N, C-alpha and C positions, 0 to 999 in steps of 0.2 A: 099171747104168743108173739104177735107182731112187735110189741114193745120190747120184749127180750131180744128178739132177732135184730131189731133196729139198733139196739145198744151195741151188739157185736159188729154190725155193718158200719156203724158210725165210728167204731174203733179201728176200722181198717180191714175187717174180714170181707172177703169177696163173696162168700156164700155161707149160709147156716142151714144145717139139716135139723129140723125140729120135729117134735111129736106133738100132736094136737090133744092127746089124752094119755092117761097113765098106760104104760105098756108092760109086757112080760119081759123080764130080764133075759131069759134064755133066747127067746126069739129075736129080741133087739140085738143081742150079741151076734147072732147068726146073720141078721140083716146087715149090720155094720161091717162085719168081716167081709161079706160078699160085696158090699158097696165099695169099700176101700180097695179090695183086690182089683176091681174094675177101674176105679178112678186112678189108681197109681200106675196103671199101664201107660198113662201119659196122654194118649190121644182120645180116650173115651170121655165124652162130655159127662159132667156130673149128673145131669138129668137122665141120661141113658144108663149110667151106672146105678142110679137109684131104681129105675124101672126094671132093670135086669135083676137086681137084688130082690125086689118085691116079687117078681115072677118066680124066682127060685123058691121063695117061701110059699107062694101060691101052689107050686107044683108038688109040695110035700103034704101028705095027708095030715101030718102032725101040726102044720102051721098054715093050712089052707084058709082058715077063717080070716076075714078082713081085720079082725081084732089084732092079729099079729103083725100085719104089714101096712094097713091102710093109714094109720095116723101120721106117717112120716111125710113131711113136705120140705122141699128144697126152696129156700128163699135167697134170692140174689142171683149171681152169675151162674147160668146153667151149663156153661162150657167146660172144657178140659182144664186141668191144673196148668198154671203158668209159673214160670220161674222168675 
C-alpha cells in the first residue's frame, strides 16, 4: 500500500486516499461521495472529511460494519485543498 501511495506522492500528489483491503463497490462509492462533498467545501481538512464520511457509513445499519469504512486511510497532507 505504501509503495503505491509513495509513487503518487513522488509524482506531486499532496495526499492519497487508499484502501487497505478489497472493498464493496457500493459502500465505497457512498464513502467517496461524502468525502468529496466535505473536502470540496474548501476549508474542511481532508482528515476531517474522511472521518465524517466514515461516520456517515457507521450511522447506517446497512454499512455499519467496519468492513465498509475501516479500510480507508489518508496518506499525505491531512489539511484542506489548496489552490
